[in-house]
N, C-alpha and C positions, 0 to 999 in steps of 0.2 A: 112155613112160609115166613118171610120177613115182614116187617111192619108195612112195607110198600106193596105187599102182595106178590112180590117176585119169588120164584122158587130158587133154591140154592143150587148152584152148579155142582157143589160137592155131592148132593144127593144123586145127581145123574152120574157123576164120576164113580161113586160107590157102586151103582148098578152096573156100570161098564166093567168094573173090576170084579164083578161076580157077587157082590154083597146084596144088601137089602134093595129090592126093586129090580133085580136082575131079570125077573120074569116079565118085566115090561118092555124089554128089548125085543123087537119083532123082526129086525133085520140087521145084518152086519156085513159090510163090504170092506175088504182089506186090500191094500196095495203095498208093494215093497219096491224100493230102488236102492242101488248102491253105487258108489263112485270112489275113486282114489283122490285123496287130498293130502298133499305133501307125502309123508311116509306112512300113512294109515288108510285103512278101508273104512268108509263111512256108510252106514245103513240107515235108511229112513223107512219106517213102517207107519202107515196111516190107516186107521180104521174109522169108518163112518158108521155110526150107530143110529138106528131109527127106533123110536119108542112108540108105544101104542097110542099116545096122544098127539102124534105128529111131530114131536121134537126130534131134531136131527143134530147130532154132536159128532165132531171129528176129534179123535185123540191121535196125536202124532208123537212118535218116539224116534229120536235121532241119536245113534250111538256110533262110536268109532272103536277100533281095535288097538288104540294107542295104549301101551302098558301103563298101569296106574297102581300105585301102592296104597291109594286111598281106600278106606273102609267102604265109602259110598262114592264110587267112581262117577265122574262127570258124564252127563248125558242131557239131552234136551227133550223135555216132555211138555206138550201143550194140549189144552182142551179148548175147542172153539165151537160156540153155538152157531149152526148153519141155518136152522129153521126153528121157529117157535111153535109151529103147529097150534094146538089149543091152549098152550101155556100162556099165562098172563105176562110172563117175562121171566128171564133167568139172570141171576146176578152172581158173580160177574159174568159177562158174556164171553170172556176169554181169560184163561189162567195158564201161566207158564212156570216151569221149574227147571233148575239146572242139574238136578240129580233125583234119583228115585227116593232117597231118604226124605227130601223135602216134600215130595208128593205124598209119601206115606204119613208124614207128620200132619200135613194139611187135612188128609182124610180122617186121621184120628182126632184132630182138633174139632172137626165138623162132624163128629160121629153121630150127632143127633139129627143131622140133615137127612131128609128123606123126600122122595118124590111121590 
């Protein structure tokens, strides 16, 4: 926990990704939608995770099928705290990335974060 007593969002994100704390996820609801935008297909996948302490977090991933030569193609990933449950607070309450490499770096940087 931080000096303010808040739990790190990165700890919950790590659990969502199947790492430490994954056993604390007690429910998962997923929805998908897709649409055409200009010359590509866009897909949005939203998963709402409920933890054993009542915390609820939504992870959204939006990708398109536009051809890319980049090693880490652009996509939009976000985490948002929907309910605190018994948590004293989670910081930050929302985090966004514009590709999977940045998300992976954030998780590695906060590798000591746990819930």
